[in-house]
C-alpha positions in Angstrom: 89.6 99.7 76.7 90.7 97.6 78.8 88.4 95.8 81.1 88.8 95.4 85.5 87.4 93.0 87.3 85.4 92.6 89.6 86.6 92.0 93.4 87.7 93.5 96.7 91.4 93.1 96.8 92.4 92.1 100.4 95.8 93.3 100.5 97.7 91.3 103.4 101.8 91.1 102.8 101.9 88.9 106.0 101.4 85.4 106.1 100.4 85.8 110.0 97.2 87.4 109.1 96.4 83.7 108.3 93.2 83.6 110.4 92.6 86.9 110.3 92.7 86.1 106.2 90.6 83.6 106.1 87.9 85.6 108.6 87.7 88.4 106.2 87.2 86.5 103.1 84.4 84.5 104.6 82.8 87.7 105.2 82.7 88.3 101.6 81.6 85.6 100.5 78.5 84.8 102.9 77.6 88.8 100.7 78.4 86.9 97.7 81.2 89.1 96.6 83.8 88.3 94.6 87.7 89.2 96.5 90.9 88.6 95.8 93.8 88.3 98.2 97.0 90.5 96.7 100.2 91.1 98.2 100.4 94.5 97.4 98.1 97.9 96.2 100.0 97.7 92.7 98.8 94.6 92.4 95.2 94.9 91.8 92.5 96.6 88.9 89.1 96.3 89.8 86.0 98.0 89.1 84.5 98.4 92.1 85.9 101.0 95.0 86.0 99.5 98.0 89.3 98.2 99.2 90.8 95.9 102.4 93.9 96.4 103.9 94.8 94.6 107.0 97.9 96.4 108.9 98.9 94.6 112.2 96.0 94.5 114.4 93.8 96.7 112.3 91.4 96.2 109.6 91.0 99.4 107.3 88.4 99.6 104.7 88.5 102.2 102.3 86.8 103.5 99.6 88.5 105.6 96.6 85.9 108.2 96.4 87.0 109.0 100.1 89.2 112.5 100.6 92.4 112.3 101.7 93.0 108.1 101.0 91.1 108.0 104.6 89.9 104.9 106.2 86.4 104.5 106.0 86.3 101.8 108.9 88.6 100.5 111.3 88.1 97.3 112.9 90.7 95.3 115.1 91.4 91.9 115.6 88.6 89.4 116.3 85.7 91.4 114.0 87.1 89.9 111.0 84.1 88.6 109.7 82.6 91.6 110.4 85.0 93.7 108.8 84.3 91.8 105.1 80.8 91.7 105.5 80.6 95.2 106.0 83.5 95.7 102.6 80.8 93.7 100.8 77.9 95.7 101.6 79.3 98.9 101.1 79.7 97.7 97.4 76.6 96.2 97.2 75.1 99.9 98.6 73.3 97.8 101.5 73.3 98.9 105.8 76.4 98.1 107.6 76.9 95.2 110.3 76.6 97.4 113.5 79.2 96.9 115.9 77.3 94.8 119.0 
């Protein structure tokens, strides 16, 4: 039986997203949820059903159980930490941090 690691994959293929990446990871850390930064979707195998994708100005949060592989949340640059916190809260089953 293969054991899967427990972490939220943060998928970022461009080095230019370094500031966004740092803030997203800080949001995950504040909530106590482990993460790994990966270059492509194929690199990760995790038992958690949440993933974060940085795509240009968008930060997309996905849940594996949603139909049509649609993003559950879409945050814009400037709200990276909230995106990380919300991904962690999705993992833990807690209410999401609302937009102000």
